[in-house]
C-alpha positions in Angstrom: -15.6 57.2 -29.0 -17.3 54.6 -27.1 -18.1 55.0 -23.3 -16.5 53.1 -20.5 -18.8 51.0 -18.4 -18.5 48.8 -15.4 -21.1 46.1 -14.5 -20.6 44.6 -11.1 -22.8 42.5 -8.8 -22.9 43.5 -5.1 -24.8 42.4 -2.0 -27.0 45.0 -0.2 -24.2 45.6 2.2 -21.8 46.4 -0.7 -19.7 43.3 -1.2 -18.7 42.2 -4.7 -17.3 38.8 -3.5 -17.6 37.0 -0.3 -14.8 36.0 2.2 -12.1 33.3 1.6 -11.9 33.5 -2.2 -10.1 30.3 -3.5 -10.1 28.0 -6.5 -13.0 26.1 -5.0 -14.9 29.4 -4.1 -13.9 31.9 -6.8 -16.5 34.4 -5.5 -15.8 33.7 -1.9 -18.1 31.9 0.6 -21.8 32.7 -0.5 -20.6 34.9 -3.4 -22.2 32.8 -6.1 -25.6 34.0 -4.8 -24.7 37.5 -6.2 -25.3 36.1 -9.8 -28.3 33.9 -9.3 -30.3 36.4 -11.6 -28.1 35.5 -14.5 -28.6 31.8 -14.3 -32.0 31.3 -12.7 -33.9 34.0 -14.6 -31.9 34.9 -17.7 -34.8 35.9 -19.9 -36.2 38.3 -17.2 -32.7 39.9 -17.2 -31.8 39.6 -20.8 -31.2 43.3 -21.4 -28.7 43.5 -18.6 -27.0 40.3 -19.5 -26.6 41.3 -23.1 -25.2 44.7 -22.0 -22.4 43.1 -20.1 -20.9 41.7 -23.4 -20.4 43.1 -26.8 -17.7 45.6 -25.9 -14.6 46.5 -28.0 -12.2 45.6 -25.1 -12.4 44.6 -21.4 -10.2 45.2 -18.4 -10.1 43.0 -15.4 -7.9 42.5 -12.2 -5.9 39.4 -11.8 -8.1 38.1 -9.0 -11.0 38.0 -11.4 -8.9 36.2 -14.0 -8.0 33.4 -11.7 -6.7 32.2 -8.3 -3.1 32.0 -9.2 -0.9 34.4 -7.2 2.7 35.5 -7.6 4.6 34.5 -10.7 2.9 32.5 -13.3 4.4 29.3 -12.3 1.4 27.0 -13.2 -0.8 27.0 -16.3 -4.0 29.1 -16.0 -6.1 30.5 -18.8 -9.2 31.7 -16.9 -12.3 30.4 -15.4 -14.3 30.5 -18.7 -13.0 27.4 -20.6 -11.5 27.3 -24.1 -14.2 29.9 -25.4 -14.6 32.7 -23.0 -17.6 35.0 -23.6 -15.7 38.2 -24.3 -14.7 37.7 -27.9 -12.4 40.8 -27.8 -9.1 41.7 -26.2 -9.1 41.5 -22.5 -6.3 43.3 -20.5 -5.5 41.8 -17.1 -3.9 44.0 -14.5 -1.0 42.0 -12.8 2.5 42.6 -11.4 4.0 39.6 -13.2 4.7 39.6 -16.9 3.2 36.9 -19.1 2.8 36.4 -22.9 -0.7 36.9 -24.3 -3.2 33.9 -24.4 -5.3 33.5 -27.5 -8.6 31.6 -27.0 -11.3 30.3 -29.3 -13.9 32.8 -30.3 -11.6 35.7 -30.5 -10.8 36.4 -26.9 -7.2 37.3 -26.2 -5.9 37.9 -22.7 -3.2 40.5 -22.4 -1.1 41.0 -19.3 -0.5 44.5 -18.2 2.1 45.2 -15.6 2.4 49.0 -15.7 -0.8 50.0 -14.1 -4.3 51.3 -14.6 -3.6 54.1 -17.1 -1.4 51.7 -19.3 -4.2 49.1 -19.4 -6.8 51.8 -20.1 -4.7 53.2 -23.0 -4.2 49.8 -24.6 -7.9 49.0 -24.2 -8.9 52.4 -25.8 -6.5 51.6 -28.8 -8.0 48.0 -29.2 -11.6 49.1 -28.9 -11.4 52.0 -31.3 -14.9 53.6 -31.5 -16.5 50.9 -29.5 -17.2 50.8 -25.7 -14.8 49.5 -23.1 -15.9 47.3 -20.1 -14.1 47.4 -16.8 -15.2 43.9 -15.7 -14.1 43.8 -12.2 -13.3 42.9 -9.5 -14.2 45.4 -6.8 -10.5 46.6 -6.3 -10.1 47.1 -10.1 -13.4 49.0 -10.4 -12.4 51.2 -7.4 -9.0 51.9 -9.1 -10.8 53.1 -12.3 -13.4 55.1 -10.4 -10.6 56.8 -8.5 -8.8 57.6 -11.8 -12.0 59.1 -13.3 -12.0 56.6 -16.2 -15.5 55.1 -15.9 -18.5 56.9 -17.5 -21.3 54.5 -16.4 -21.4 52.3 -13.4 -24.1 49.6 -13.4 -24.7 47.8 -10.0 -26.7 44.6 -10.0 -27.7 44.4 -6.4 -28.6 41.0 -5.1 -31.1 40.9 -2.0 -28.4 39.1 0.2 -26.1 40.1 3.1 -22.5 38.7 2.8 -21.2 40.5 5.9 -17.5 40.3 4.7 -15.5 40.0 1.6 -14.4 42.3 -1.2 -16.3 45.6 -0.8 -16.9 48.2 -3.5 -16.0 51.8 -3.0 -13.2 51.1 -0.5 -10.4 52.8 -2.6 -12.5 54.8 -5.1 -12.3 58.1 -3.3 -15.2 60.7 -3.4 -17.3 59.3 -6.3 -20.3 61.5 -7.4 -23.1 59.4 -9.0 -26.2 60.4 -10.8 -28.9 57.8 -11.3 -29.9 57.1 -14.9 -32.2 54.1 -14.5 -33.4 51.4 -12.1 -35.5 48.3 -12.3 -35.9 45.3 -10.1 -37.3 41.7 -10.0 -37.1 39.2 -7.0 -33.5 38.2 -7.6 -31.8 41.6 -8.3 -32.1 45.3 -8.6 -30.4 46.9 -11.6 -29.2 50.5 -11.1 -27.3 52.4 -13.6 -25.4 55.5 -12.5 -23.6 58.2 -14.6 -20.3 59.0 -13.0 -20.3 62.9 -12.5 -17.0 64.5 -13.0 -16.2 68.0 -11.8 -16.0 70.7 -14.6 -12.5 71.7 -15.2 -11.5 74.9 -13.5 -11.1 77.9 -15.5 -8.0 80.1 -15.3 
């Protein structure tokens, strides 16, 4: 069975998005600087970029999928155009039902209204023996950390201070992490952690 990973970009003060997220500023004010390493130095960060993709299934929050709030009363099929990079089932957490959306390249967005555990069960079934990626954003990552469903957390830490926005580890509870690897270049520090789970109690 494949592991469950979470790749998420954060500022040095722990924000995965800046303040005032909107259609015009999907990552909040200043948040696009979190991901400069992916676009300005892709070859220098090729290993980490490739590891973000290639999973058997993905899970993301509705805020990551798009800016539409409340009922699905306007058409929206993601930020990524007609051929998203996932090429696998993507399970979107939402409170409002919607029929699946099939995209070019094999990506299908499924909308899950009955919570984290249900989304995880559907992703596990879809992925089979392959890995699952919890794609974000911060609130979704926190929920999966709190539920003990992430095996490996990969932080991509940009050398910027956002000061406000969506902070990681707000709702995750007491998460124990063990460093697996770390490497850095001028635009980012990549740190991989294993999420340490308490051994089950005997008796």
